[in-house]
C-alpha positions, -999 to 999 in steps of 0.1 A, spaced: 338 -76 728 357 -47 712 378 -55 683 413 -38 687 418 -20 649 454 -16 639 462 13 616 482 6 583 509 25 600 511 0 630 511 -28 607 541 -12 587 559 -9 618 553 -42 630 566 -58 594 599 -37 599 602 -47 639 600 -85 626 621 -81 594 647 -51 601 662 -36 568 634 -51 546 627 -34 515 595 -14 506 586 -41 483 588 -65 511 566 -45 531 543 -40 504 542 -77 499 535 -85 534 504 -62 536 482 -75 506 449 -58 520 466 -24 513 470 -9 480 511 0 472 504 36 471 487 37 506 515 18 519 540 41 501 525 70 513 519 59 549 560 49 551 565 88 537 546 100 568 564 78 593 597 88 578 587 123 583 576 117 616 608 100 627 590 69 633 606 49 602 639 53 586 647 49 548 678 46 530 689 36 495 709 17 477 741 34 462 722 31 430 692 42 443 675 10 430 662 -5 464 649 13 493 655 -4 528 632 5 560 642 5 595 633 18 629 653 46 643 
C-alpha cells in the first residue's frame, strides 16, 4: 500500500486553511517536524507563487498568513 507523502508546502497550506489569519510563528509551532528556516523559505515560495498571502502589522512585528 502506498503512503501519501505531503510536502511542507501542503502542510503549511493546511494549517493556514484551518487557522485563517494565523501568524508565521503559529504556523512554525504547528509544524514541529520542520525547522523554522524551512517553513520560512516555503512560506516565501508560496507567497511568490500567489498561493499564500502575507501581511504585516502596522509596526511590522507580526506577519499574518492567509489564502488568496
